[in-house]
C-alpha positions in Angstrom: -53.0 -104.4 -45.9 -52.4 -105.4 -42.1 -52.6 -103.3 -39.1 -49.1 -102.8 -38.5 -48.8 -100.9 -42.1 -51.7 -99.0 -40.9 -50.3 -97.9 -37.8 -46.9 -97.1 -39.4 -48.2 -95.0 -42.2 -50.3 -92.9 -39.4 -47.3 -92.6 -37.1 -45.3 -91.7 -40.3 -47.6 -89.0 -41.2 -48.0 -87.8 -37.9 -44.4 -87.5 -37.5 -43.7 -85.9 -40.4 -47.0 -83.3 -39.3 -45.4 -82.6 -36.3 -41.8 -81.7 -37.5 -43.6 -79.8 -40.2 -45.3 -77.6 -37.8 -42.2 -77.2 -35.2 -40.3 -75.6 -38.3 -43.3 -73.5 -39.3 -43.6 -72.1 -35.7 -40.2 -71.8 -35.2 -39.9 -69.8 -38.3 -43.0 -67.7 -37.2 -41.2 -66.8 -33.9 -38.4 -65.5 -35.7 -40.2 -63.2 -38.3 -41.8 -62.0 -34.9 -38.7 -61.1 -33.6 -37.7 -59.2 -36.6 -40.9 -57.4 -36.5 -40.6 -56.5 -33.0 -36.8 -55.0 -33.8 -38.3 -53.0 -37.0 -40.9 -51.5 -34.4 -38.3 -50.6 -31.9 -36.5 -48.8 -34.6 -39.3 -47.0 -36.2 -40.2 -45.9 -32.7 -37.0 -44.5 -32.4 -37.2 -42.9 -35.6 -40.3 -41.0 -34.6 -39.0 -39.9 -31.4 -35.6 -38.6 -33.5 -38.2 -36.8 -36.0 -40.0 -35.2 -33.3 -36.8 -33.9 -31.5 -35.5 -32.6 -34.6 -38.8 -30.9 -35.3 -38.7 -28.8 -32.2 -35.0 -28.3 -32.5 -36.1 -26.2 -35.9 -39.2 -24.8 -34.6 -36.8 -23.4 -31.8 -34.3 -22.1 -34.1 -37.1 -20.7 -36.6 -39.4 -19.8 -34.1 -43.0 -21.4 -33.9 -45.4 -21.8 -37.1 -48.4 -19.0 -37.1 -51.5 -20.9 -36.0 -54.9 -20.3 -37.7 
């Protein structure tokens, strides 16, 4: 095997790995955005639940404390 072939193989493998890592990082960024969106939605749901609980307490009265 000549040096030119070895260099070509090394650069080919490095190029393939570079493209593969780029695509993996792109996918990870996409997943992070989705998780951030889900977290924002869950925070909003928690706020809504707190508001509903406060309205129920107003309507029914505060629960007895022990």
